[in-house]
Backbone as ProteinMPNN parsed JSONL, in Angstrom:
{"seq_chain_A": "MSSILPSDAWTRAFPRIVVLLIVTAAGNSFGSPTSATIGAVKEIRSGVLERQDREAWNPLLANAEIRANDRVRTGPGATAVLTLNDVGSVLIGPSTEYYLGDPSRGFKSLLKRGYLWISTKLKPGATMSVATTSAVTDVRGTKFSVIQDVQGMDACTCKGEVQVTLKDGRSATVASGMYGSVNAAGKMSAPEKGKPLLQKIWKENPPRYAPCLNCHRKGKKISDLE", "coords_chain_A": {"N_chain_A": [[173.932, -54.838, -143.028], [172.563, -53.793, -146.036], [172.545, -50.722, -148.074], [169.777, -49.502, -147.028], [169.94, -50.04, -144.262], [170.878, -48.442, -141.842], [173.707, -48.446, -139.729], [172.955, -48.13, -137.105], [170.665, -49.481, -137.482], [169.785, -51.011, -135.394], [167.316, -51.831, -134.045], [165.283, -54.171, -133.803], [163.885, -56.076, -132.884], [161.31, -56.85, -130.585], [158.733, -55.724, -128.158], [155.887, -57.482, -127.142], [152.551, -58.163, -128.106], [149.694, -57.757, -129.082], [150.492, -55.738, -131.132], [150.505, -52.717, -133.062], [152.054, -50.638, -135.196], [152.035, -47.367, -135.37], [151.878, -44.866, -137.895], [150.234, -43.724, -138.295], [146.738, -45.094, -138.328], [144.738, -46.18, -140.436], [142.161, -46.69, -143.143], [140.679, -49.33, -145.37], [139.8, -52.935, -145.082], [142.358, -55.475, -144.801], [143.557, -56.768, -148.149], [141.491, -55.53, -149.842], [140.24, -54.877, -153.123], [141.332, -52.892, -154.496], [143.734, -51.677, -156.323], [145.661, -50.243, -156.682], [149.032, -48.94, -157.778], [151.806, -48.463, -155.567], [154.268, -48.414, -154.872], [157.483, -50.109, -155.123], [159.359, -53.469, -155.78], [162.666, -53.135, -154.483], [164.965, -54.617, -154.298], [165.82, -57.822, -154.266], [167.176, -59.954, -151.371], [168.033, -62.612, -151.458], [167.174, -65.545, -151.58], [163.572, -66.045, -152.011], [160.713, -63.587, -153.019], [157.287, -63.38, -152.572], [153.998, -62.939, -153.819], [150.664, -62.758, -153.333], [148.305, -63.999, -155.285], [144.955, -64.67, -155.352], [144.076, -67.776, -154.387], [146.629, -68.237, -155.175], [150.11, -68.48, -154.769], [152.715, -66.467, -156.44], [155.932, -65.905, -157.453], [157.859, -62.309, -156.915], [159.92, -60.575, -158.841], [162.968, -58.313, -158.978], [162.335, -54.876, -159.299], [159.704, -55.164, -159.606], [156.141, -54.175, -159.493], [154.644, -52.814, -156.686], [151.275, -53.113, -155.371], [148.617, -51.063, -153.692], [147.008, -53.114, -151.027], [148.577, -55.339, -151.331], [149.419, -58.534, -150.533], [152.488, -59.722, -149.305], [155.061, -62.445, -149.041], [158.059, -64.045, -147.675], [160.161, -66.645, -148.111], [162.238, -69.183, -146.124], [165.358, -67.879, -145.19], [165.096, -65.8, -147.055], [165.71, -62.386, -147.642], [164.413, -59.29, -148.456], [163.581, -55.992, -150.3], [161.414, -53.338, -149.876], [160.199, -50.603, -151.668], [158.109, -47.675, -150.771], [155.766, -45.211, -152.039], [155.586, -42.303, -150.761], [155.641, -43.534, -148.174], [158.308, -44.979, -147.54], [161.039, -47.059, -146.85], [160.762, -50.64, -146.915], [162.146, -53.64, -145.091], [162.023, -56.747, -145.705], [162.411, -59.398, -143.357], [163.423, -63.173, -143.182], [160.921, -65.628, -143.694], [158.562, -64.324, -143.537], [155.441, -62.99, -143.43], [153.595, -60.354, -145.032], [150.698, -58.097, -145.128], [149.72, -55.153, -146.584], [149.015, -51.81, -146.759], [147.127, -48.823, -147.932], [148.648, -46.64, -148.606], [147.051, -43.92, -149.467], [144.987, -43.832, -147.717], [145.382, -43.769, -145.29], [148.512, -45.384, -144.274], [147.68, -48.551, -143.151], [148.761, -51.413, -142.046], [149.639, -54.981, -141.963], [151.424, -57.156, -140.297], [151.902, -60.369, -140.274], [153.563, -62.639, -139.051], [156.84, -62.8, -138.97], [159.623, -60.852, -139.583], [159.839, -57.216, -139.668], [161.991, -54.219, -140.989], [161.609, -50.974, -140.898], [162.252, -47.852, -142.497], [160.71, -44.568, -142.444], [159.568, -42.079, -144.147], [157.341, -39.862, -144.172], [155.266, -37.587, -144.991], [154.054, -34.478, -143.85], [151.278, -34.718, -141.85], [150.901, -37.311, -142.732], [150.226, -41.024, -142.241], [150.958, -44.025, -140.653], [150.626, -47.554, -139.879], [151.317, -50.409, -138.244], [150.104, -53.439, -137.593], [149.929, -56.143, -135.217], [149.223, -59.763, -134.076], [149.459, -59.364, -131.542], [149.362, -56.515, -130.662], [149.215, -53.213, -131.869], [151.239, -50.528, -133.799], [151.78, -47.216, -133.933], [153.327, -45.018, -135.908], [155.759, -42.573, -136.199], [157.426, -40.839, -138.4], [159.938, -42.294, -138.465], [162.658, -44.84, -137.659], [162.439, -48.287, -137.445], [161.726, -51.425, -136.184], [159.969, -54.405, -136.36], [159.108, -57.676, -134.705], [157.364, -60.217, -135.032], [156.278, -63.568, -133.467], [155.316, -66.439, -132.355], [156.022, -66.259, -129.628], [155.444, -63.73, -128.967], [155.32, -60.415, -129.394], [158.098, -57.891, -130.184], [159.158, -54.529, -130.262], [161.35, -52.063, -131.868], [163.151, -49.332, -131.583], [165.123, -47.139, -133.799], [165.496, -44.373, -134.505], [163.371, -41.4, -133.81], [159.983, -42.293, -132.49], [157.327, -44.588, -131.492], [154.312, -45.596, -131.202], [152.769, -47.948, -129.009], [149.76, -49.857, -129.009], [148.076, -51.674, -127.003], [145.482, -54.691, -127.07], [143.743, -54.258, -125.156], [143.43, -51.347, -125.196], [145.232, -49.406, -123.864], [148.502, -48.121, -123.595], [151.965, -47.419, -124.922], [154.915, -45.413, -125.226], [157.596, -46.142, -127.436], [160.987, -45.073, -127.491], [163.332, -43.551, -129.297], [166.196, -45.769, -129.31], [165.486, -47.25, -127.873], [163.302, -50.178, -126.619], [160.288, -52.693, -126.825], [158.285, -55.034, -125.225], [155.814, -57.433, -125.745], [154.295, -60.152, -124.644], [153.289, -63.47, -125.542], [150.869, -63.769, -124.389], [149.674, -61.435, -124.301], [150.442, -59.496, -122.677], [152.534, -56.231, -122.015], [155.817, -55.394, -121.464], [157.46, -52.72, -119.457], [158.857, -50.237, -121.551], [162.459, -50.494, -122.66], [166.03, -49.4, -122.239], [167.639, -50.317, -125.277], [170.323, -51.253, -125.587], [171.446, -53.224, -123.804], [170.175, -55.304, -124.349], [170.731, -55.844, -126.731], [173.573, -56.327, -126.442], [173.165, -58.671, -124.821], [172.191, -60.161, -126.82], [174.299, -60.277, -128.757], [176.049, -62.079, -127.469], [174.338, -64.511, -126.914], [173.259, -65.424, -129.365], [170.229, -65.645, -130.293], [168.057, -67.269, -132.337], [165.649, -66.064, -133.325], [166.237, -63.243, -133.209], [167.644, -63.159, -135.504], [168.046, -61.237, -137.965], [168.476, -58.969, -136.82], [171.33, -59.046, -135.762], [172.423, -59.271, -138.47], [172.656, -56.671, -139.044], [173.623, -55.176, -136.529], [176.535, -55.988, -135.61], [178.665, -57.235, -133.224], [181.013, -54.487, -131.849], [180.593, -52.821, -133.979], [179.593, -49.367, -134.533], [177.006, -48.066, -132.014], [175.917, -45.836, -131.528], [173.816, -44.358, -131.667], [172.191, -45.62, -129.644], [173.326, -45.113, -127.155]], "CA_chain_A": [[172.92, -54.939, -144.369], [172.822, -52.929, -147.459], [172.235, -49.249, -147.837], [168.872, -48.999, -146.445], [170.213, -50.097, -143.223], [172.237, -47.687, -140.955], [174.483, -49.218, -138.608], [172.353, -47.85, -135.969], [169.155, -49.605, -137.259], [169.732, -52.625, -134.484], [165.741, -52.099, -133.592], [164.794, -55.162, -134.893], [162.906, -56.994, -132.113], [161.23, -56.105, -129.577], [157.445, -56.013, -127.441], [155.233, -58.759, -127.933], [151.322, -57.787, -127.726], [148.997, -57.092, -130.429], [151.166, -54.497, -131.685], [149.888, -52.14, -134.192], [153.001, -49.651, -135.424], [151.072, -46.9, -136.367], [152.585, -44.147, -138.307], [148.943, -43.576, -138.659], [146.657, -46.581, -138.91], [143.401, -45.973, -141.193], [141.877, -47.819, -144.474], [139.942, -50.589, -145.508], [139.84, -54.169, -144.306], [143.366, -55.722, -146.17], [142.926, -57.529, -148.961], [140.378, -55.278, -150.739], [140.759, -55.184, -154.561], [142.128, -51.341, -154.604], [145.056, -52.024, -157.202], [146.828, -48.455, -157.109], [150.848, -48.563, -157.775], [151.955, -47.906, -154.298], [155.559, -48.746, -155.135], [158.248, -51.376, -155.918], [160.553, -54.366, -155.074], [163.888, -52.49, -154.808], [165.79, -55.7, -154.03], [165.775, -59.075, -153.437], [168.547, -60.219, -151.598], [168.508, -63.962, -151.281], [165.396, -66.59, -151.312], [162.199, -65.874, -152.612], [159.541, -63.119, -152.604], [155.892, -63.713, -153.439], [152.646, -61.778, -153.747], [149.413, -63.624, -153.274], [146.939, -63.733, -156.074], [143.649, -65.309, -155.22], [144.725, -68.773, -153.85], [148.191, -68.682, -155.422], [151.396, -67.399, -154.327], [153.652, -66.244, -157.149], [157.183, -64.823, -157.477], [158.162, -61.179, -157.409], [161.318, -60.318, -159.081], [163.12, -57.121, -158.493], [161.527, -53.976, -160.288], [158.129, -55.136, -159.811], [155.225, -52.859, -159.071], [153.669, -52.931, -155.513], [150.017, -52.465, -154.966], [147.905, -50.897, -152.262], [146.528, -54.379, -150.291], [148.987, -56.524, -151.625], [149.87, -59.685, -149.488], [153.691, -60.246, -149.773], [155.837, -63.185, -148.031], [159.069, -64.399, -148.247], [160.881, -67.9, -147.715], [163.296, -69.286, -145.09], [166.489, -67.658, -145.615], [164.666, -64.879, -147.694], [165.172, -61.097, -147.51], [163.636, -58.285, -149.788], [163.41, -54.6, -149.723], [160.13, -52.697, -150.834], [159.954, -48.886, -151.73], [156.753, -47.417, -151.047], [155.586, -44.075, -152.224], [155.233, -41.63, -149.703], [156.166, -43.88, -146.835], [159.572, -45.405, -147.508], [161.417, -48.058, -147.509], [160.63, -51.545, -146.15], [163.222, -54.596, -145.171], [161.348, -58.051, -144.975], [163.202, -61.11, -143.13], [163.231, -64.219, -143.514], [159.85, -66.142, -143.169], [157.815, -63.326, -143.183], [154.062, -62.805, -144.329], [153.21, -59.07, -144.486], [149.839, -57.443, -145.474], [150.14, -53.736, -147.063], [147.778, -51.421, -147.093], [146.944, -48.221, -148.999], [148.672, -45.094, -148.334], [145.877, -42.793, -149.461], [143.849, -43.759, -146.72], [146.46, -43.947, -143.693], [149.213, -47.011, -144.449], [147.542, -49.725, -141.983], [149.407, -52.725, -142.666], [149.281, -56.02, -140.882], [152.835, -58.19, -140.079], [151.044, -61.519, -139.565], [154.542, -62.929, -138.943], [158.047, -62.443, -139.162], [160.412, -59.658, -139.309], [160.541, -56.337, -140.805], [162.572, -52.91, -140.563], [160.986, -49.775, -141.921], [162.342, -46.324, -142.362], [159.818, -44.182, -142.953], [159.552, -40.544, -145.314], [156.286, -39.278, -144.2], [154.88, -36.179, -145.439], [153.303, -33.763, -142.495], [149.778, -35.063, -141.516], [150.534, -38.772, -143.16], [150.207, -41.894, -140.974], [151.109, -45.34, -141.131], [150.633, -48.203, -138.67], [151.815, -51.521, -138.386], [149.663, -54.421, -136.774], [150.472, -57.926, -135.262], [148.136, -60.424, -133.507], [149.613, -58.472, -130.325], [149.055, -54.984, -130.372], [149.155, -52.025, -133.053], [152.126, -49.44, -133.489], [151.816, -46.197, -134.522], [154.767, -44.711, -136.308], [156.009, -40.552, -136.004], [158.929, -40.238, -139.037], [160.949, -43.012, -137.717], [162.948, -46.005, -138.32], [161.967, -49.265, -136.302], [161.57, -52.907, -136.691], [159.052, -55.157, -135.454], [159.024, -59.234, -134.492], [156.015, -61.065, -134.505], [156.192, -65.046, -133.666], [154.872, -67.493, -131.368], [156.971, -65.608, -128.376], [154.961, -62.508, -129.035], [155.895, -59.432, -130.159], [159.158, -56.969, -130.063], [159.523, -53.196, -131.286], [162.465, -51.649, -131.167], [163.001, -47.764, -132.313], [166.045, -46.755, -134.178], [165.515, -42.975, -134.338], [161.967, -41.188, -133.64], [159.085, -42.873, -131.765], [156.335, -45.521, -132.242], [153.299, -45.841, -130.13], [152.433, -49.56, -129.153], [148.932, -49.679, -128.101], [147.694, -53.223, -127.012], [144.242, -54.612, -127.472], [142.951, -53.424, -124.196], [143.64, -50.081, -125.37], [146.668, -49.293, -123.192], [149.463, -47.853, -124.622], [153.181, -46.894, -124.365], [155.719, -45.098, -126.176], [158.86, -46.671, -127.61], [161.327, -43.862, -128.135], [164.823, -43.807, -129.689], [166.993, -46.321, -128.508], [164.407, -48.416, -126.777], [162.593, -51.35, -127.262], [159.169, -52.868, -125.923], [158.205, -56.608, -125.854], [154.68, -58.127, -125.522], [154.361, -61.264, -124.825], [152.147, -64.5, -125.981], [149.427, -63.724, -123.622], [149.386, -59.79, -124.443], [151.116, -58.276, -121.698], [153.553, -55.622, -122.259], [156.678, -54.853, -120.403], [157.704, -51.269, -119.875], [160.201, -49.913, -122.788], [163.755, -50.366, -121.857], [167.118, -49.28, -123.272], [168.065, -51.482, -126.209], [171.815, -51.808, -125.713], [171.81, -53.91, -122.832], [169.558, -56.298, -124.762], [171.724, -56.116, -128.019], [174.783, -57.268, -125.72], [172.796, -60.047, -124.509], [171.961, -60.773, -128.101], [175.339, -60.56, -129.209], [176.532, -63.329, -126.442], [173.491, -65.697, -127.043], [172.711, -65.547, -130.804], [168.781, -66.521, -130.183], [167.614, -67.359, -133.711], [164.754, -64.878, -133.561], [166.908, -61.942, -133.726], [168.929, -63.205, -136.51], [167.853, -60.375, -138.804], [169.23, -57.557, -136.117], [172.294, -59.495, -135.836], [173.093, -59.158, -139.65], [173.003, -55.523, -139.351], [174.079, -55.208, -135.594], [177.248, -57.033, -135.349], [179.507, -56.853, -132.035], [182.021, -53.934, -132.459], [180.099, -51.74, -134.876], [179.242, -48.349, -133.747], [175.904, -47.693, -132.267], [175.961, -44.325, -130.848], [172.01, -43.985, -131.465], [171.653, -46.322, -128.481], [174.001, -44.626, -125.803]], "C_chain_A": [[173.578, -54.092, -145.315], [172.279, -51.655, -147.25], [170.977, -48.394, -147.155], [168.744, -49.147, -145.195], [171.301, -49.543, -142.43], [172.792, -48.563, -140.215], [173.666, -49.1, -137.489], [171.137, -48.934, -136.003], [169.172, -51.148, -136.681], [167.997, -52.786, -134.279], [165.275, -53.01, -134.168], [163.682, -55.842, -133.954], [162.41, -56.66, -130.69], [159.861, -56.593, -128.58], [156.81, -57.163, -127.797], [153.533, -58.779, -127.337], [150.836, -57.685, -129.353], [149.299, -56.178, -130.864], [150.977, -53.961, -133.111], [150.937, -50.845, -134.294], [151.982, -48.528, -136.026], [152.079, -45.433, -136.796], [151.177, -42.882, -138.385], [147.862, -44.208, -139.31], [144.952, -45.388, -139.428], [142.927, -46.697, -142.43], [140.908, -48.706, -144.053], [140.428, -51.881, -144.855], [141.548, -54.532, -145.536], [142.605, -56.702, -146.926], [141.577, -57.4, -149.979], [140.827, -55.018, -152.151], [141.046, -53.737, -155.148], [143.601, -52.119, -155.435], [146.084, -51.185, -157.558], [148.142, -49.127, -156.623], [151.186, -47.95, -156.256], [153.81, -47.719, -154.368], [156.308, -49.734, -155.548], [159.299, -52.225, -155.081], [161.936, -53.619, -155.71], [164.83, -53.255, -155.212], [165.556, -56.882, -153.691], [166.902, -59.613, -153.004], [169.259, -61.484, -151.434], [166.925, -64.406, -150.993], [164.475, -66.026, -152.4], [161.029, -64.918, -152.111], [158.504, -63.368, -153.383], [154.998, -62.887, -153.045], [151.874, -63.286, -153.783], [148.602, -63.325, -154.541], [145.945, -64.965, -156.246], [144.167, -66.563, -154.061], [146.02, -68.985, -153.659], [149.174, -67.653, -154.494], [152.416, -67.395, -155.364], [155.09, -65.209, -157.066], [157.244, -63.64, -157.797], [159.588, -61.263, -157.477], [161.458, -58.77, -158.579], [162.496, -55.927, -159.791], [160.334, -54.341, -160.211], [157.177, -54.613, -159.108], [154.671, -53.671, -157.874], [152.322, -52.308, -155.311], [149.616, -52.305, -154.007], [147.039, -52.366, -152.213], [147.186, -55.194, -150.206], [149.193, -57.474, -150.31], [151.139, -60.091, -150.314], [154.114, -61.62, -148.508], [157.083, -63.634, -148.572], [159.564, -65.748, -147.247], [161.687, -67.925, -146.713], [164.484, -69.007, -145.63], [166.148, -66.49, -146.566], [164.998, -63.223, -147.168], [165.0, -60.022, -148.993], [163.669, -56.796, -149.195], [162.206, -54.02, -150.372], [160.638, -51.037, -150.761], [158.85, -48.586, -152.214], [156.695, -45.707, -151.254], [154.964, -43.475, -151.332], [154.894, -42.014, -148.276], [157.317, -44.125, -146.778], [160.01, -46.462, -147.6], [161.076, -49.206, -146.494], [161.492, -52.72, -145.682], [162.257, -55.908, -144.88], [162.254, -58.934, -144.905], [162.699, -61.932, -143.484], [161.951, -64.945, -142.893], [158.887, -65.484, -142.845], [156.664, -63.178, -143.939], [153.632, -61.107, -143.843], [151.986, -58.419, -145.749], [150.197, -55.779, -145.671], [148.607, -53.053, -147.003], [147.636, -50.293, -147.896], [147.371, -46.889, -148.423], [147.919, -43.653, -148.384], [144.957, -42.783, -148.684], [144.269, -44.118, -145.453], [147.007, -45.604, -144.249], [148.746, -47.553, -143.373], [147.873, -50.808, -142.511], [149.252, -53.6, -141.364], [150.796, -57.115, -141.011], [152.173, -59.575, -139.404], [152.185, -62.432, -138.999], [155.694, -62.853, -139.325], [158.904, -61.265, -138.807], [160.397, -58.272, -140.497], [161.269, -54.817, -139.993], [162.325, -51.939, -141.498], [161.654, -48.345, -141.809], [161.328, -45.387, -143.177], [160.06, -42.642, -143.493], [158.141, -40.017, -145.209], [156.02, -37.762, -144.081], [153.882, -35.884, -144.236], [151.95, -34.167, -142.513], [149.437, -36.658, -142.241], [150.282, -39.456, -142.1], [150.604, -43.083, -141.776], [151.159, -46.152, -139.545], [150.991, -49.639, -139.12], [151.137, -52.759, -137.323], [150.023, -55.992, -136.406], [148.994, -58.456, -134.388], [148.264, -59.784, -131.735], [149.353, -57.295, -129.896], [149.27, -54.143, -131.999], [150.527, -50.876, -132.598], [152.217, -48.527, -134.749], [153.198, -45.347, -134.826], [155.008, -43.047, -136.608], [156.98, -40.529, -136.881], [159.714, -40.91, -138.294], [161.437, -43.986, -138.369], [162.933, -46.951, -137.215], [161.79, -50.385, -136.876], [160.704, -53.704, -135.396], [159.121, -56.893, -136.019], [157.804, -59.419, -134.163], [156.33, -62.69, -134.947], [155.48, -65.647, -132.73], [155.466, -67.083, -129.645], [156.114, -64.083, -128.112], [155.459, -61.419, -130.029], [156.945, -58.313, -129.988], [159.005, -55.616, -131.122], [160.669, -52.594, -130.606], [162.73, -50.263, -132.122], [164.719, -47.516, -132.521], [166.04, -45.001, -133.843], [163.864, -42.598, -134.352], [161.472, -41.733, -132.557], [158.32, -43.334, -132.35], [155.503, -45.492, -130.723], [152.984, -47.143, -130.453], [151.107, -49.431, -128.411], [148.24, -51.299, -127.94], [145.845, -53.648, -126.866], [143.244, -54.336, -126.404], [142.942, -51.889, -124.121], [144.822, -49.391, -124.335], [147.609, -49.477, -124.318], [150.817, -47.555, -124.367], [153.8, -46.053, -125.658], [156.792, -45.675, -126.109], [159.891, -45.742, -128.349], [162.841, -44.586, -128.63], [165.723, -44.406, -128.967], [166.67, -47.145, -127.624], [163.745, -49.233, -127.389], [161.463, -51.757, -126.236], [158.729, -54.286, -126.529], [156.794, -56.848, -125.213], [154.608, -59.573, -125.878], [153.19, -62.142, -125.345], [150.564, -63.958, -125.292], [149.079, -62.069, -123.755], [149.821, -59.087, -123.587], [152.642, -57.489, -121.946], [154.227, -55.142, -121.438], [156.901, -53.28, -120.643], [159.076, -51.302, -120.662], [161.615, -49.699, -121.976], [164.609, -50.101, -122.811], [167.559, -50.559, -124.099], [169.558, -51.941, -126.152], [171.935, -52.977, -124.99], [171.591, -55.246, -123.802], [170.665, -56.869, -125.959], [173.035, -56.72, -127.498], [174.271, -58.542, -125.447], [172.62, -60.846, -125.863], [173.239, -61.067, -128.444], [176.062, -61.751, -128.258], [175.493, -64.563, -126.527], [173.165, -65.955, -128.043], [171.671, -66.051, -130.468], [168.329, -66.194, -132.029], [166.505, -66.124, -134.06], [165.15, -63.723, -134.043], [168.2, -62.057, -134.536], [168.976, -61.858, -137.612], [168.775, -59.064, -138.109], [170.332, -57.892, -136.065], [173.158, -59.127, -137.167], [173.16, -57.785, -139.88], [174.014, -54.76, -137.666], [175.162, -56.032, -134.75], [178.378, -56.229, -133.968], [180.897, -56.081, -132.494], [181.577, -52.852, -133.367], [179.572, -50.4, -133.83], [177.435, -48.188, -133.261], [175.251, -46.83, -131.221], [174.566, -43.603, -130.58], [171.577, -44.712, -130.273], [172.352, -46.274, -127.392], [172.899, -44.091, -124.999]], "O_chain_A": [[174.762, -53.765, -145.394], [171.555, -51.466, -146.272], [170.973, -47.206, -146.831], [167.76, -48.649, -144.648], [172.424, -50.041, -142.339], [172.179, -49.622, -140.078], [173.652, -50.108, -136.782], [170.611, -49.311, -134.956], [168.753, -52.161, -137.241], [167.498, -53.907, -134.382], [164.732, -52.739, -135.239], [162.587, -56.1, -134.453], [163.149, -56.239, -129.8], [159.864, -57.768, -128.214], [157.202, -57.819, -128.762], [153.271, -59.333, -126.269], [151.463, -57.576, -130.406], [148.36, -55.435, -131.149], [151.232, -54.603, -134.13], [150.708, -49.953, -133.478], [151.247, -48.753, -136.988], [152.93, -45.03, -136.003], [151.195, -41.655, -138.49], [147.743, -44.12, -140.532], [144.42, -44.383, -138.957], [143.736, -47.598, -142.654], [140.414, -48.896, -142.942], [141.419, -51.856, -144.125], [141.773, -54.031, -146.638], [141.55, -57.279, -146.663], [140.911, -58.242, -150.581], [142.052, -54.949, -152.251], [140.94, -53.578, -156.364], [144.281, -53.025, -154.953], [147.014, -51.274, -158.36], [148.36, -49.673, -155.541], [150.687, -46.867, -155.954], [154.385, -46.783, -153.813], [155.813, -50.386, -156.467], [159.906, -51.872, -154.071], [162.248, -53.51, -156.896], [165.543, -52.982, -156.177], [164.976, -57.01, -152.613], [167.769, -59.866, -153.841], [170.473, -61.651, -151.311], [165.954, -63.873, -150.455], [164.816, -65.637, -153.517], [160.404, -65.186, -151.086], [158.576, -63.557, -154.597], [155.116, -62.162, -152.058], [152.256, -64.414, -154.095], [148.274, -62.146, -154.674], [146.06, -65.93, -157.002], [144.605, -66.221, -152.962], [146.604, -69.529, -152.721], [149.033, -66.606, -153.861], [153.155, -68.377, -155.292], [155.154, -64.039, -156.687], [156.792, -63.404, -158.918], [160.35, -61.762, -156.648], [160.586, -58.106, -158.017], [162.295, -56.222, -160.969], [159.644, -53.659, -160.969], [157.396, -54.577, -157.897], [154.317, -54.848, -157.935], [152.22, -51.099, -155.1], [149.928, -53.095, -153.116], [146.453, -52.745, -153.227], [146.982, -56.033, -149.329], [149.098, -57.021, -149.17], [151.146, -60.572, -151.447], [153.598, -61.723, -147.395], [157.258, -63.645, -149.791], [159.403, -65.853, -146.031], [162.006, -66.839, -146.231], [164.86, -69.739, -146.546], [167.212, -66.062, -147.013], [164.387, -62.907, -146.148], [165.407, -60.12, -150.151], [163.754, -56.472, -148.011], [162.059, -54.309, -151.559], [161.325, -50.501, -149.892], [158.396, -48.831, -153.332], [157.512, -44.993, -150.672], [153.862, -43.884, -150.965], [154.252, -41.38, -147.439], [157.824, -43.51, -145.841], [159.49, -47.145, -148.483], [161.068, -48.909, -145.3], [161.751, -52.906, -146.871], [161.766, -56.005, -143.755], [162.896, -59.355, -145.867], [161.626, -61.86, -144.083], [161.841, -64.917, -141.667], [158.207, -65.867, -141.893], [156.804, -63.226, -145.161], [153.42, -60.716, -142.695], [152.254, -58.287, -146.943], [150.951, -55.241, -144.86], [147.491, -53.554, -147.142], [148.097, -50.608, -148.993], [146.586, -46.135, -147.849], [148.073, -42.653, -147.684], [144.074, -41.927, -148.74], [143.566, -44.712, -144.635], [146.331, -46.597, -144.519], [149.311, -47.143, -142.359], [147.262, -51.209, -143.502], [148.922, -53.268, -140.225], [150.958, -57.775, -142.037], [151.998, -59.736, -138.196], [151.647, -63.243, -138.245], [155.631, -62.819, -140.554], [158.81, -60.771, -137.683], [160.763, -58.259, -141.673], [161.119, -54.457, -138.826], [162.701, -51.969, -142.67], [161.415, -47.76, -140.753], [161.185, -45.477, -144.396], [161.041, -42.113, -142.97], [157.679, -39.679, -146.299], [156.475, -36.966, -143.26], [153.112, -36.704, -143.735], [151.412, -33.789, -143.554], [148.321, -37.166, -142.35], [150.096, -38.882, -141.027], [150.628, -43.232, -142.998], [151.53, -45.686, -138.468], [150.941, -49.956, -140.308], [151.724, -52.953, -136.259], [150.335, -56.85, -137.232], [148.004, -57.769, -134.137], [147.341, -59.781, -130.92], [149.114, -57.082, -128.707], [149.455, -54.725, -133.068], [150.77, -50.487, -131.456], [152.514, -48.749, -135.923], [154.011, -45.102, -133.935], [154.217, -42.463, -137.348], [157.943, -40.078, -136.26], [160.291, -40.303, -137.392], [160.999, -44.263, -139.486], [163.339, -46.592, -136.11], [161.687, -50.42, -138.102], [160.741, -53.655, -134.166], [159.167, -57.306, -137.178], [157.212, -58.918, -133.206], [156.543, -63.115, -136.082], [154.805, -64.767, -132.194], [155.189, -67.77, -128.661], [156.249, -63.458, -127.06], [155.885, -61.575, -131.173], [156.326, -57.451, -129.364], [158.81, -55.63, -132.338], [160.967, -52.544, -129.412], [162.477, -50.278, -133.326], [165.501, -47.672, -131.583], [166.654, -44.56, -132.872], [163.095, -43.414, -134.86], [162.204, -41.804, -131.57], [158.142, -43.018, -133.526], [155.931, -45.402, -129.572], [152.886, -47.599, -131.592], [151.146, -48.958, -127.276], [147.969, -51.943, -128.954], [145.061, -52.755, -126.543], [142.051, -54.193, -126.669], [142.516, -51.268, -123.147], [144.863, -48.247, -124.79], [147.71, -50.225, -125.29], [150.899, -47.355, -123.155], [153.317, -46.03, -126.79], [157.255, -45.896, -124.99], [159.805, -45.57, -129.565], [163.29, -45.711, -128.413], [166.174, -43.81, -127.988], [167.367, -47.68, -126.762], [163.533, -49.151, -128.599], [161.499, -51.372, -125.067], [158.744, -54.662, -127.701], [156.656, -56.408, -124.071], [154.783, -60.098, -126.977], [152.127, -61.569, -125.582], [149.456, -63.866, -125.822], [148.082, -61.642, -123.173], [149.597, -57.88, -123.683], [153.701, -58.109, -122.041], [153.702, -54.449, -120.567], [156.629, -52.682, -121.684], [160.041, -52.052, -120.52], [161.825, -48.987, -120.993], [164.375, -50.346, -123.995], [167.785, -51.652, -123.58], [169.895, -52.995, -126.691], [172.578, -53.868, -125.545], [172.478, -56.068, -124.031], [171.225, -57.963, -126.031], [173.553, -57.619, -128.161], [174.909, -59.526, -125.822], [172.888, -62.044, -125.943], [173.451, -62.279, -128.47], [176.885, -62.33, -128.967], [175.935, -65.652, -126.16], [172.535, -67.012, -127.999], [171.87, -67.235, -130.196], [168.336, -65.141, -132.666], [166.642, -65.376, -135.028], [164.67, -63.165, -135.029], [169.282, -61.478, -134.443], [170.089, -61.553, -138.042], [169.567, -58.358, -138.733], [170.967, -56.889, -136.393], [174.329, -58.758, -137.085], [173.721, -57.483, -140.933], [174.933, -53.953, -137.802], [174.967, -56.581, -133.665], [178.716, -55.05, -133.859], [181.741, -56.61, -133.217], [182.35, -51.9, -133.466], [179.254, -50.496, -132.644], [176.616, -48.2, -134.18], [174.378, -47.052, -130.382], [174.233, -42.739, -129.77], [170.471, -44.379, -129.849], [172.216, -47.173, -126.562], [173.119, -43.632, -123.879]]}, "name": "protein", "num_of_chains": 1, "seq": "MSSILPSDAWTRAFPRIVVLLIVTAAGNSFGSPTSATIGAVKEIRSGVLERQDREAWNPLLANAEIRANDRVRTGPGATAVLTLNDVGSVLIGPSTEYYLGDPSRGFKSLLKRGYLWISTKLKPGATMSVATTSAVTDVRGTKFSVIQDVQGMDACTCKGEVQVTLKDGRSATVASGMYGSVNAAGKMSAPEKGKPLLQKIWKENPPRYAPCLNCHRKGKKISDLE"}
């Protein structure tokens, strides 16, 4: 992938639960009238990126402002990168719908469906979380990916660690080079090393992991997963 994706950014998909990726979760409900500018569209690599305005979805262009509580989505085959003030960079994969939060109130965001890869640059004391229908992930200054689809949720950590919390309150830490999966029923398996899964993905090439394979192609260095 491009500059925001290091060669080790293989952590693209894993656990399947109602997962919140928590860098620190807080803030109001999604879609509040807050309109503060919190970042910009760095680039649109392919396809279309849209933002919801009331009932309509309107196209966004590179360098467009991103506001607190924006709802954005990509079409099939589309990929876009956002830069968010005090948060970091977010790569949005194809067919993804993502509701952003408000960094000034704890960046609580929601991945309704699709794929995200996030590289955080949080200041001391700052927080961020990514919620899905399966779980919530709390982030602690890290690089990680999340997939949410009909199969459940997968969370994978390139560097640092994330805390995955299920609906029933149970949680697990997904450390560097590990992934965790939550199935459609909300059950999470114990986190495992990512390298064996990556080798399986290379061999079977499942469609849901296509964004992962765009970065982690067989033969590339994956020293962080050793």
